[in-house]
N, C-alpha and C positions, 0 to 999 in steps of 0.2 A: 520539669515544671510540676509543681504540686498545687493543690488548691490554694488560691491567693487569699490570704487572711489579712485583715486589717491590722496594721502595725501601729502600736502606740509609740509616738515620739516623745520621750521624756526630755523635754528640751532644756529646762532651766533649773534642774535640781541642784546646781552647783553651789549657789551662794551659801545656803544654810548649812552646808557640810564643811565650811571653813572651821578648822579647829577639831572637827571630828575625824578628819582624815590625816594621816601622817604624810607630810610632804617629803618627797625624796626625788633625787635626780635619776632614780632607776628607770622610770618610765616617762619619756618626754611627751608622749601623746597617748591617746586611747589605744591605738594600734600597737603601742609598745608594751601594754600591759600583758604580762605573760599568761594570765588566766582569763583573758577576755571572753573566751568561748564559754566560760562558766557563768558569766554575768547574764542575768535575766533581763534586767532593765538597762539594756545597752545604751539607749540614747541618753538616759540620765547621766550615767557615768561618763559617756563620751563628752557630754556638755561640760561637766566639771573639769575635764582635762582641757577642753577648748578654752575655758575661762582662766586656765592657769591656776585654779584653786587646788587641785590635787594632781599628783604625779604618781600615785600608787604608794605601796609600802616599800620599805628599804630593799626588799628582795626583788622588786620590780612587779609584784603582783598587786591586785586590788583586794583580794580576799573577800569576795562578796558574801560569803556565808558567815563571816565572823560577826559577833554581836556588837552593839553600840551601847555604851554605858551612860549613866545619868550625867557624869562629869563632862563627857564628850558633847552631850546634847546641850549642856549649859554653856560650854565655850562657843558652840555653834550659834546659839541664840545671842550671846553677848556680842560676838563679832558682827552678826547681821545687824543688830540694832545700833551698832556704832558705825554703820555705813561701811562695813568691810574692814574696819581698822581693829587690830588686836589691842584693846585697852585693858587687858586683864590686870596689868601691874597697878593701874590707877585705883583698883578696887580691892587691893590686897587687905587693906586695914578697915574696910567698911564693916560696921557692926551688923552682924547677921544673927548672932546668937547660936549658930550651928557649931556643935562640939566635935565633929568628926572630919573637919576639913582643914584644920590648922596647919598641917604640913603637906596638904595635897597640892599637886601641880596646877590644878584648875581652881584654886581658892578664889582668885580675883573674879573669874567668870561666874562662879557659883554665887559669890556675894552680890554681884551686879543683878543677876536674874532673880535672886531670892528677894532682895530689897525692893526691886521694881515690881514684884508680884508675878513675874512670868512663871516662876517655878515655885514649888512648895516643898517643905521638908517632909519627913515621915510622921511629924506630929510629936515627937519625943525629943526635940532639939537636935535631931540628926538628919543629915541629907542622904546618907548611904550612896556616896559618889560612884562607887565601883559596881553598883548593881545595874543589871541590864535594864534598858528603858523599853517599856512595852509600847505597842502601837497606840494605845489610849493615852499614855503619858506623853508620847511625842506629839500626838494630835492636840492635846491641851496646850502644850508649850507653843505650838505653831499658831493656835487660835489667839492666845494671849499676845504673841508677837505681832499678830495682825491687828491688834487693838481691841479685841473682845474682852469685856470685863468679866473675870471669873466669878465674881460674887453675883452680878446681875444675871449672867447666863447659866448660873447653877453649876459652875465647874469646880466647886468646892463642896465639902460636906460628904455625907454618905452616898449621895447619888451622883457624885461628880463624874464617875465613869460613864454612867448611862447618858447623862446630859452631854458629855463631851463627844461620845460616839455619834449621838443623834445630830449635833450641830456640825461635826466634821463631815459626816456623810452627806448632809444637806448642801454643804459648800463644795463637795467634790474632793475632799482631802483623801478619802479612802478609795477614790476611783481606781479600778483595776488592781486593787490590793487583794491578794488571794489568801493570805494567812489569817491567823487569829489575832485580833487586836489585843487580846489579853496576854499574849506571849511576847517575850523580848524580841525586838527588831534585829534583823541582820543589816549589814551595811548596804546590801542591795535594796532591801525594802525601805530602809530609811531614806534612800535617795528618791524612791517613788513618792513617799508621803511629802517630802520637802518640795518636790517638783509640783505636786498637785496644790500646795499651799501658796506657791509663788504668785499665782495670778488671781488669788482671792483679794477682793477689794478691801482696803484697810478701813477700819472704823475710826472716825474722828471723835465722836461723842455719843452720848445717849440722851434721849428725851426724858422728860419727867416721868413718863409712864414706862420707861425702861426700853424704849425702842432704839436699836442701834442705828446711827446715822453715818453713812460713808462720806468720804471727802467728796466735795463737789466735782473734783476733777477725776474721780474714780481711780485714784492711784492704788497701786499694788505694792507689795514689798519690793518687787523687782524694780518697778519704775521709780519708786520713792528712794530706794537706796542706791540704785545704779544707773538711772536715766536710760532705761531700755525702751525702745519704741516697738510697737506691735503693728505688724502688717498682715492683712488677710488678702487672699487671692486664690485663683484656681490654677493648679499646676497643669500646664499645657505642654511642657517639654522638660526633659532632663537627659542625663547621659544614657538612659535606657531606650527612650522613644519620644515621639512628639505627637501631639494632637492638634495639628495645624493644617488639617486637610492634606496631609502629606502621606507618602507611601510608607510601607512597612519598614523600609531600611533607614528611614530618617531618625536622627538622634542628635543631641547636643554633645559637646565635648565634656570630659570629666570636670566635675566641680561646678557645673552650671545647672540652674533650675530657672525656668521661665514661668512667671505668673501672669495670668490675665485677670481682668476685673479687679485690679489692685486697689485696696483701700488702706491708707496710712493713718494710724491712730497716734497722734502726737503725745508721747508719753515721757515726761521729764520729772525731775524731782519736785517741780513746782507747778506743773500744768499737765493734766490729763483730762481730755474732753470726752466724756462718756457718750458712746453711740453717735458721735459726730465726727467720724473719720473723714478724711479727705480722699475722694476718689482720684486715682492717678490715671493719666491717659495712656492708652496703648499697653503693650506687653512689656514687662520688665524682667530682665535677667539678673538673678542674684548668684553670688559666689558660694553656692552650697550644693551638695549632692542630696538628692532625695530618692527614696525607693520607687520602683516602677509602680507599685500599687497606690501611690499618691496621685498618679496621673488622672486628670478629670475631677479631682476632688478639691474642695476648698480647704486650705490649710491656714494655720496661724503661724507666723514667722516672727521671731524676736530678733531685733537687730540693734547694733550700736550705729546709729545713723551718721552718715556723712553728708556733705553737701550734695553729692550725686547719689541718689537713692540706691542705684544698682551697685555702687561701690561699698555699701554699708556692710559691716561685719555681721554675719548671721550667727546668732548664738544658738538657735534651736528652731526646730520646725515640728509642728504636730497637726494632725488632722482634727477638724472640728467635729465634736460629738454629734451635732445636730444635722450633719450631712446625711441625706437619705440615700443609702446605697442598698440595692436589692440584688442579691446573687441567685443564680440558678445554674443547675447542671443537668436537668432532666427535660425530656421532650414532653412538656405538659400542655402547651397550647400551640396553636398554629401561628399566631402573630404575637408580637410584643404587646399590642393593645389588649388582647384577650388575657394575656398573662398578668398584666398589671391591674386588672379589674379588682377593686376593693383595696388597693394599696395606697390610694391618694396620689399616685404618680401616673403621669400619662406622657406619651410621646407627642411631639408637636412637629411643625414644619422645621423648627430650628434644631431639632435633635440630630446630633451627628452620630453616624454609625462607623465603627472601626472593627476590622477583623485582623487580629495580630498587629494591632496599632497601625494598620493600613486603612486609609479613608475609603469609604463606600459612599457614593453620591446619594443613594436611596436605601431605604429599608429593604426593598426588593433585591437590590444588588447584594446586600449583606446576606440575605436569606439564600440567594442562589449560590453564593460562595460557600457558606457553611453546609449547604445541602449537597454539595458536589463531592460526596464522599465515596460514591460507587462508580465503577468503570462501566456500568450499564446505564441505560436510560432511566432516570429517576424523576418521578412525578411529585416527590415530597417537597413541601415548601414550609417547613417548620421554622418557627421563630428560634427554637433552640433544640438541640439534639443531645442525646446521651454522650457524655464525655467532653462536650464543648463548654468551657467556662464562659459565663456572661455576667457582666455588671451593668446595671442600669443606675445611673448616677443623677440625682437631683441635688446639685451642689449648693443651692441657696434656699432649699426647702420651700420652693414656691409651688410645688406640685407638677412642674414641667421637667421632664428628663432632658438634661443637656447632652448626655453621652450614653450610648449603648456600646459597650466594649466586649467583643467576642475574642476569646483566646482558644485556638485549636492547635493541638500538637499532631505529629505524624509518627506512625510506627515505621521504623526503617531498620536496616541492618548495616553494620560497619563493613565497608569493603576493605579498607586498609587503615591501619593505625600505625603511624611512623614516628617513633621517638627521635630518630635521626633527623628527619625533615621537619619535625614538629607540626605535622599535618594529620588530619583525619578526613577520610573519604567515606561517604555513605550514599545510599540510594534515596532518590527523591522522586515523587510522582511526575510522570512526563505529560505534557500537554501538546495538543495538535496545533495546526496553523490557525485555528479559530479560537485558540486559548481555552479549549475544552479538555477536560481530563481524558487521557488516552490510556490504552492498555499497554503501558511501557513505563520504564523508569529512566532517569538520567542520573549521573553520578556527580555529586557535589563534593568539592574539596575545600576545607577550611583550615586556616592556620590556627594553631593552638591559642594564640593571643586573641583570637576572635571567638573563642568557644568558652562557654561556662560549663564546666563538668560538675554535675551534681553527684555523679557516681563514677567509679572506675570502669572503663570499658576497653575493649580491645577488638582485634579483627574478628569478624563473623558474629559479634555480639548483637543481639536485638537492642534497639534504643528507641526512646521517644525524644523527638526534638521539636522545638519551636523556634522560629527566627523572627526577630524584629530589632530595629535599631542598630543594624550592622553586626549583630552577634547571634550566635546559635547556642541555644540552651539544650543540653543533652543530659538525659537521665536514663537509668535502666528500668524497664517495665517490671512490675510484679507479675510473677507467673504462679498460678494455682494449679496443682496437679491432682487429678482424681477422676473418678468415673461420674458422668452425668447420670442422675437418677430420675429426673423429672423435667418435663416441659409443660408450663402452665401459664394462665393469664391472671393478672392481678385485677383489683377492682376497677382500675382505669383501663382495663382491656389491653394492657401491654404484656407481651410475652416475656416470660423469664424462665431460666433454667435453675436447677438445683444441683450443686456439686458439693459432696461431703456436708450436706445440711445447710449450706449457705446459698442464698439466692443471687443470681447474676443476670444482668440484662445486656443487650447488645450495644456496643460502642459505635459511634458514627463518625469517628475521626478518620483522617486519611491513613491509608495503609500501603506503603511501598514495599514492605518486607515480603508479603505473600507473593509478590510478582517475581521475586528473585530467589526465594527460598522454597525448594520443592517440597520440603516437609511441612510447610506452613500453609494454612488455608484460611482465607478471610472468613470470619464467623458470620454465618447467616442464620439467625435464630429461627427463621421460618423453615429452615431445612435441618434443624438441629437433630431431629430424630434419625436422619440418615448420616449426618456428619456433625458432631462426633459419634452419635448413636449412644447406646447404653452399655455396650459390651466391653469396650476397651478403655484403658486409662489414658487420658489426654492432658496435655499442658494447655491451660487457658491463659492467654496473654492479655493482661489488663492494661487499660489506660490509667492515667494518674487519678482518675475519679472512681476507679473500680469497675469499669464496664469492660466487657470482653470484646477485644478487637479481632483476635485470630486464635486458631487452635492448631495444635500439632500432636501426633501420637507421642505419648510419654515413652513408649517403647516401639521399636520397629514393628509395624504390622505387615506381615508377609501374606500375600494371597496364596492360598494352598490350592494348587492344581492337582488333578488326578485323572488318570485314564480309567474308565469303567471297563472292567473285564467281564463281569456278570451282574445280573440284577433280577429282582423278583419282588412282588408284593403278595400278600395273602390276607384273607379275611377271617378274623376270629370273632364269631358272633357279629357284633356291630362295629368292632374296632379293626381298622386297617393297620397293617404293619408292613415294613419293607426292608430290604437289605440290598447292599451293593458291595461287590467285590472290586477293589480298586488297586491300581498301581500308583503309588505316590512318587513324588519327585526324588526321594532318596533311594528309590528302588524297592521299597517295602511293598509287599502284596498282602492285603488283609481284607477280611470281610467285616462290615459294620452294619449294625441296625441303624435305621435312620429315624430322625425326629420328623414324624409325618407332617404335623401341622406347620412347622417352620419351613420344611423342605418344599411343601406345596406352593409356598409363596414364590419360589424360584421359577414356577411355571407360568407366571402371570402373563408374560409377553410371548410365550411359545404359541405358535399357530400351526406348526407342522412338526410331527415327530418322525414319521417315515413317509415314504412317497404315498402310502395307502392310508395314512392317518391325518386327516385334516381335523384338528382339534380347536380351531379358532373360536368356536362358540361354546366349548366345553368348560366346565368348572375346573379350577386348579387341581382339585382332588382327582378328577377323571383324567386330566392331562398327566398327572404323576403316575396314575395307574397304567395308562397307556405307555408311558415312557419306560417303566420298570418291566412290565409284562408279568403274567401270572399263569399258573396251571390250575388254579382253583375253580374259577367260576366262568360262566358265559356272559357275554355282554347282552343285556336284555334287548331283544328286537332287532339286533343287527349282527348276528354271528358271534364269534368268540373274541375274547381279548387276545392281544398279542401274547405269544408264548414268552416264557422267561428269557432273560438275556437280551431284551430289546435295546437296552441302553449300552450294550457292549460296543466299544469303539468310540464312544462319545467322551467328551471332556467335561468335567465339572469343577467348580470351585466349591470349597467346603470349609466347615469348622468342626472341631471335635470338642465335646463336652468333657468334663473331668471323668465321667464314667464311660468314656469312649462311645457315645452316641453321636452319629454324624448328621450334620444338617447341610443339605445341599443349598448353597447360596446362589448358584447360577448354573445353567447349562449353556455351554458355548454354542452360539448360533452362527448361521452364515452371515457374511458381510454384504451389506447393500453397496453395490458398486455403482460408480458414476457411468451411466450409459452402458456401453459394451466394453469399457476400459477395465483397468486393473486397480484404479484408485478407489479407496473407500469413501463413501459419501458421509461426511461427518455431520451433515444436517439432519440425518435420520436418527431419531430416538436419542437426542442429546440434551434434553431439557433439564433433567435433574439427576439422572443416573449415568453410569458409565457404559450404557448400552449403545455406544456409538456404532452406527451402521448395522445394527442387528436386524436381520430380515425375518426373524420369527421361526426359522426352520433349524431344527437340531442338526448339527454337523456330526457325522460319525465316520470312522475309518472302516473300510471293508475291503479285503483283498480279492473279492469276487466281482469287482467292477460295479458293485452296488453301493459303493461309498458316495458321500456327497461333498467331498473336498472340492473347492472351487478353483484351485490353482494347479499349475504344473511348474516343476523346477526344470526348465528346459535344459539348463547346463548342469543339473545336478547340484550337489554341494560337497565341498571338500572340508573335512574336519580341520579346525584351526583357523578357518576363514572368518573374517569379521563382517561378512555380508552374504545375502542370498538373493538371487534374481528369480522372480516368479512372474507368471503371466496368467491372466484369466481371459477367456473368450478368444484365445489365440492373438491377443492384441500386443501392444508394446510392453516390454518387460517392466516390472516394477521392482526396484531395489530396496530391500530392507536391511538395516544394520542388524548385526547379531553381536551381543555382548556376553559377558560372563554370567549374567542373570537370566539370559534367554533359556526357556525350558523347551526341550524337544522330546516329543513322544514318537515312538516307532511302532508300526503294526504291520506284520507280514505273515506269510504262510511258509512254513519250513518244507523240506523235501518230503516229509511224511504227510503233507497236507494239513498239518496242525497249525493253528493260529499261535503266533508268538508275539511278544511285545517287549519294549524296552524304553528307557528314559535316560536322558542326559541333561545336565545343566551347564550352559556356557560353551562358547565355541571351542574352548580348550578340551572339552570332553565329547563333543558331538562327532558323530560318525560320518564317513563318506557315504553319499547316496548317489545312485546312477542318474544320468540325465533322463528327463521326461517323466519322472515319478510324480504321482499326485501329492500335493501338499496343501496345507491350510496355514495361513499366517494371521495371528492376532497381534496387532501392534500395541505398544504402550500408549496409553491415553493421557492427554494433558488437559487440565481445566482451562477454559478460556475466561476472559474477564466478565463474560456474561453468565457465569455460573453454569456454563455448558461444557461439553467435552469435545475434543477433536483427536483424530488418530495421528500419531507421529509416524516417523519412518524407522522406528526401532522396534524390532520383533520382541514381543513378550513371550509368546508361545507359538511353536511351530509343530504341526502334525505331519509326519511322513508316513505314507503307505509304502514302507521300505524296510529292509532289514537293518538292525542296529549292529554294526560291526564292532568287534571288541575294541575297547579303548584301554589305554594305560591306566591302571589303578593308582590311586593316591596311597603314598606310604607315610608312615611316621616312625621315627626311631624311639624305641622304648628305653628310657634311662634307668628307671627304678620305680618302686611302688611306695606310695604313701600309706596305703592301708589295704590289707587283705583280710577279708572276713567271709562269712558264709553268704551274706547278701551284699557285700561291698567290695569293690575293687577300684582303687584310685591309682592311676599310673602317671608318672611324669614322663612327658613325651616331647619330642622336637619334630615339628611338621616340616614339610618340604620347603616352606617359605622362611624357615628359621625361627619361627615362633616356638617359644618354650611354654608349656602349659600343663597344668594338672588336670587330667580328665577323669570322669567317672565312667566306668565300663558297664555296659548292660549285658553284652554277650562277649565272653572272654575268648571265644574262638577255639575252645578246647585245649588251649596252651597251658602249660604248667608254670604258673606264676610264683610257685614256691621254689622253683629251681632257678638258681642264679644264672644258669646258662640260657635262660629265656630272655635275658636283658642284653642291651647293646646290640639289638637286632632291629630291623625295620619290618613292620607289619602293614598289610593293607587294612583299611578300615572304612567304616561308614558312620557318618554322624546322624544321629536320630533327631526327630523333631523336638524332643524334650531336652536336647543338649547332651545326652549321653552318647556313648560310642559302642559300636560293634567291631570286634577285632576279626579280621579276615583270616583265611587259610594261608595266603601266600606270604612267605617270609624271605627276606634278604639277610643272609648271615654276614658276620664280620670276618673280614680277611685282612690281608695287608696289601698295600699298593704304594707305588712310587711313580714320579714323573720321569719318563725316559729322557725327554729333552724339551720338546715343544709341541704341546697339544695331544700327546698320547700318554696314557697311564698304563703301567704294567701292574695288573691286579692278580693276586693269587687265586681269586675266584672267577674273575671275568676275563682273564687273559689280557691281551692288548686291546684297549678300548679308547675311543676318541674322547677328548676333553674339549668341548667348545666353549666359547665365551658366554653362552647362554646357560651353562650348567650352574646349578646352585651347590656350592661347596661350603659347608658349615663346620667350623672348628668347635668341637664339643669337649675338648680336653678337660676343661674345668667346670663343665656343666653337669650337675648332679640332680638338681631339683628345679621346680618351676620358678624358684626365686632367682635362678641364674639366667644369664643371657648368652646367646651364641655370638660368635664373631665370624665374619667372612673368612674363609680359610683358602689355602692353596695346597696342592700336592707338592711336597718338596722334591727337588731334583735328586734322583739316585739315592734317596733316603726313605726307608719304609715308614709308613704310618699305618695305624689301624684304620680300616675304612669299611663302611657299609655303603654299597653303591646300588643305585636304582638307575636302570638304563632304558633308553628308548632308541630304537633303530641303531643299535651297536654304538651308541654314544652315551656318555654319562648325562643323566638328567639331574640327579641330585646325589650328593655324597656327604656323609657325615664322617669326619675324620677326628682322630685323637692320637696322641703320642703313644708309641709302643713302650710298655713297661717290661723290660727284658727279664727282670727278676720275678715278676708276677704276671705271667702271660694269662690273659683272660680266657676262660673256657669258651669254646666255640670258635676261636681263631684257628685258622689252618696251621697245623704243625709244620713249622719251617724246617724241621729236621728231616722232612720227607723230600727225597729227590726222585723225580720221575723222568724216565727216558722213553720216548715213544717214536717208533719208526713205522709210518703207515705203509711203506713199501714192503718191509719184511714182516710186518704184523708182530713185531717184538715190543714187549712192554717190560720195563725193569723198574721195580719200586724198591728203593733203598732208604733205610732209616738210619741215620748216623747217631752216634751217642747212645745214651741209655734212657732216652725219653720214651714215654708210651705213645703209641699211635693207634687210633681207632680206625675201624673200617671206613667210617664216614669221612674221617680226615684224609685217608688215602684216596677215597673215591673223589673228593673235591680236588685233591692235588692232581689226579689223573685227568679230571675234566679240564682243569686250567691249562695243563700242558698240552692236551689234545687240541684245545681251542687255538692255542698259539700256533701249533704245527699246521693245523688245517686252515688257519686264517678265518675262523668264524668266531661268533660270540660264545661264551660259556653256556649261555642259555640255549644254544643250539646243540649242545653235547649232552647225551645221556650215557650212563655207565651202568653195567650190571655184570654179575658173575654167573656163568652158566653152570649146569649140573656137573660138568667135568672140571670145574675150577678155573676155567679160562675167563679172562676179563674180556668183555664185549664193549667196544666204544662205538656209539651211534652218532653220526653226523646228520641230525634231522633236517638241517637246512638243505644239504645236497643229496640226502637220501643214501648215504654211504654207511656201511657197517664194517667194523674191523674186529675180528675175533683174534685175540693176541695170545701168543705164547708168553706166559708171565713168570718172571722171577721176582720173588718177594722174600726178603730175609727177615720178616717181622710178623709175628702172630698178632692178629687182631683181638685185643682183649679190652675189658672195661673195668671200671671201679664201680662199687655197689651204689645203688640209688634206692634208698628205702621207701621211696614213693612209688616204686613199680615192683611188680613181682612176676615170676614165671609160674603160672598155674600148672599143676601136675595133670597130665593127660596120659592116655594110653601110650602115645608115641613121644611124649615129652616134647611137644611142639612149642617152638619159641614164638611168642606173639610178635615181638619187635626186636630182632637181634641188633638193630643199629642203636638202640637206646643205651644209656649209660647205666649198666648194672641191673640186677634182678633180685627179686625174692623168689625162693623156690618153695612152692606149696606142696609139701609131701603128704600131709594128712589133713583131713577136714578140720581137725581141732587145733592146728597150730602151724607155724611157719618155721622154716629154717633159713636164716639169712647168712650171707657172706659178704665180706668187704675186703678186697685185696688188690694188689697191684701185680701185674705180670710184665716182665721185661725180657725180651729176647736179645741176646747179644749176637755178635757176628759168628760165634761158635755154636749157634743154635741151642744156647742154654736159656732156660726159662726159670725165673725165680718168682715164686708166688709168695707174697708177703703182705702183712697187714692184719688187722683184727678180724676175727670171725666169731659168729655166734652159732653155737652148735646145738644139737638136739640130744637128749639123753639116749644112751645106747639101748635102753629098754623100750624105746618107741617101736611100734610095729610099722613097718614101711612097706606098703603095697608095691609090688614090682621089684623088690630086692630079695635076693636070697638064692641059695643053691637050687631051690625049686620056686620059681616066681609065683607058683600057685599056692605056695605055703608061706604065708607071711609070719609064721610063728617062730621062725629060726632067730637065733641070737644075732646081734649086730656084728659080732666078731666073725661070723661065718658068711656075712653078706658080700655080694659084689654087685656093682651097678650095671644095669642094662639100660641103654638108651637107644632105641632103634637098633641099628646094626652095630653101633659102637659099644664095645665092652672093655672094661678095665677092671682089674681085681686088685684089691688092696687088703693086706692083712692088718687089721686095726689093732691087733695085739691087745694091750690092756687099756684101750681107750674107754673113757666113760662118756665122751660126747663125740658126735660125728657131724659132718656136713658134706654136701655134694658140691664139688667145683665143676663149673661148666666152661669149657673152652670152645670158642666159635671161630670157624674159618670165615673167609670173606663172603661165602655164599650163605652164611647163616647156619650151617650144619654144626651140630654140637658133638663134642667129645666130653665124656663125663668121668670124673674121678672122685671116688669115695674116700674121704680122709677122716682120720680120728685125731684125738688130742694127745696121743702117745708120742712123746718126744723121740722115741727110738725109730721113728718112721724113716725109711731109707729112700733115696732118689728113685724116680721112675722115668720111664721113657714114654713119650707121647708122639704119635705120628699124625700130622695134619697136612693135607694136600701133598702127600708123598714125602714130606720132610719130617725126619725124626728129631724131636727136641728132648733134651734132658731137663727134667722138671725137679726143682728143689723147692721144698716147702719151708717157709719161715713165718708161721702163723702165730698170732697172739690170740689165744682162746679166752 
């Protein structure tokens, strides 16, 4: 529903357009016109179709914007003046003297109008028939057609246009015309002017002094030519609603309008009695539809009368211009009487009041109904309220208001929208047994056929609806988004707010939506400074008149909780400053400076900070000082201030500014409990803020039994459980629900006597705690209908004076990188719930994201408050896996591992970027797939799988050419590599871990592997505490290919920084590097081939540590040999011009070095590693 505006009914424009319009069978009625939505003067055109005068153009349109030419106007006038008969042929040969119409189709009509003086030529013997007719020209024709003498009225000569416009305006021919009378008319505007002229009284003659005399029967063109009767009456019923002291649901059937106080003016071709209409008895129903805004108003109805008046054919209906209608939509006065002062209209005992077209017996009843907008007690008794439309109608202009009509819509939300059932359900305000508005809603369901949709809506949409006449009218509310910047009063002392420079006031229509939508709050302008406040962007939901009904955060506003770890304030001259060190809910620990002025406001309701500090009568600044503690000053007259760290163990809510200054919004206090029970007393401190049950005393955790927590968890808490039982005063337990948004803080003393702390969010991350520990529960708060708050049974924050046991971290699979830069890292990842997302990384965890081997692995992570991510240290690598048969997976990394129905398995075969989507996957039976597996309790929690590419095996996947045999009884370990593929130490280690886990019946995560100083492999079963030192057979040397992003720095002992990495740079001198890049393959015959490109260093380089005399670095390269710890090998470099050092590593990371040159004559050498001698062949590309 929008503001109801008076509609002009252009009832009888039809007649004079005969000849102007092209008759066609394309459009049989107004509704058949293909462009009717483009017609402005809809009632006029509709009436022409009703009379059968026009049927539109040949293509079925009306073409309202096309122009009307002078010839068409001439034909129109000719037909009208011949009583609707086209007599153009009779005047074909009439002498007019016009020289430009001899072959024109409208020649006869032009001749008739020209010779009778209705129209004039251009003054040069021409008529100009195809020129557009202007508004002034059309008005002149209409005036002459009505009998006005152009010579007497001054409608000729140089001033003809001025005189025409003046007379036409006086008679109402230009009424509601919006264009320029000097411009050519459109077909749409021509219909409007013609309609306005139809009811102008015709002139019979002029007196000797030039005064125009109308016919004694006050005939008009319409009555004279077509015998149309005129009826006046007040619309008291139509298909939309009724005004018959009926309820809001009452309405007539389609095609009916009931008039009261009917007066019939007998209007025929020979008899029209001016102002002597005959009053008709009772109400009369006519066969015509009228709009809803005609209700209560006096209308003029034109009819083709039959014997029974109600059976008469209605040609058109229009409202009377002199009906006094006063509209209001603002709360300006307390009563309608006060509002109407100075208007000349007053309410009387006979005035009828309606709300949504439902009858109210008295004005007081109407006021009570429209003032029943709040679910709290309301003392307001306004005649009108913001957002409520009201019309005061004096339909006979006697100064007495016959009707006061209120229209009030309701804000609601669509519960269901069913195309299948063709129904819509929405929430409506609920009423109690006394028919008073209650704090509840009911669901209404309406069939589509009973609903008028002004906008498209669907399930969960906000809507505005109004109901009357058995129909529901639904529209979508306007929503303004922005930050409120001001709350002020206008000259009338009414509060208003400013949003983005625009002023808004409170709406007082009904609101069911805020009772069912947790994000929506009924707007209370008196509390606007608190909600929505000035800090956040909000959606302001408006009614149809632009008043604010409700608000909701434009973005999710999350309460930031933090555990204070340390605190202090200091005095610098006269300025106080303070700091807090806090543990935030994402696990971040950081120290912030506080905004002193705004943080002090959080102390307003604090009465006690510690057992020794009663601060009830202190200022907020002193309370904050006491809360933080200091080492700077003494408290005057009463000893010293609390030392620093007083706030430690307490919980605050806070906000952070853009420059990282923290404002304490609140300090969590103790709960006011009902009597000696465990229930929170929601009647305490619940008037305007969410301080439900606050007892004024700061709650803090302390592991020395000096804490102030009020509850005990008698049965403890088990992680993953959706509830916790607590008790206060040793009374009956109180059960609180725990959900995935519940924040849990932990505070405990470790074995060294040190305070530790932790945090978890959601039951899926919360730790087990033992029975009997001290706890504090702060429940989620809900607003009541009385603008107060009450505690729910859902825990928002829980404090545990207990150790936070380790919980399983969240992992994400890293697919690829979108951007890698100095200050930017954006990764494409798949989370454990299957969500694919591009994330911005704040802390890269020290991983090498330039290395392709870093991808297709799962990493732990933490999401920061600003939406960026920190990558953790823990990594799950990719291996292969297959389903054995039913519920068990054989993993190359995890061994045999359970696969439950709760596991998340995501197929990422075709997932490369955040634009792709994962699909639910399954491990194929007895067929290997690549898999990254995250486990919990020896079972798969999440797995990302993708097809194995046998030709291009990804780096990082366990080498399937490795076969491991492990016998825990004999302590024998055999590692065999088949084929000619390379195998790194890391790959062999992972293969050993997987095989050992299978043999020992434990998880791979329970197995640790190392190589001792003697070269023996040691397998550790950490679950059972068993170690296995094995006699190892290994036919493969562990080697790597070069990685130019890492290097081996030269030291005195040639210490390897990380022998498990892929390749090295060898730093031989401070001024440069020697790099190598090669592949080494050992076959079953213990032959090693070193091949690939190598970058050497000039033989003229001085190399510390090389030479026949290591202390003499001046010797030539050709004479050098390499010394690396105890390992020594000598190579004759012959005629080499470049050299490089090759490093061979055994499983323990010990190096054997070989000095090689670029002389092709180099011969094979032998190399002994772990007691096995290998034949080394060099095939290097320098």
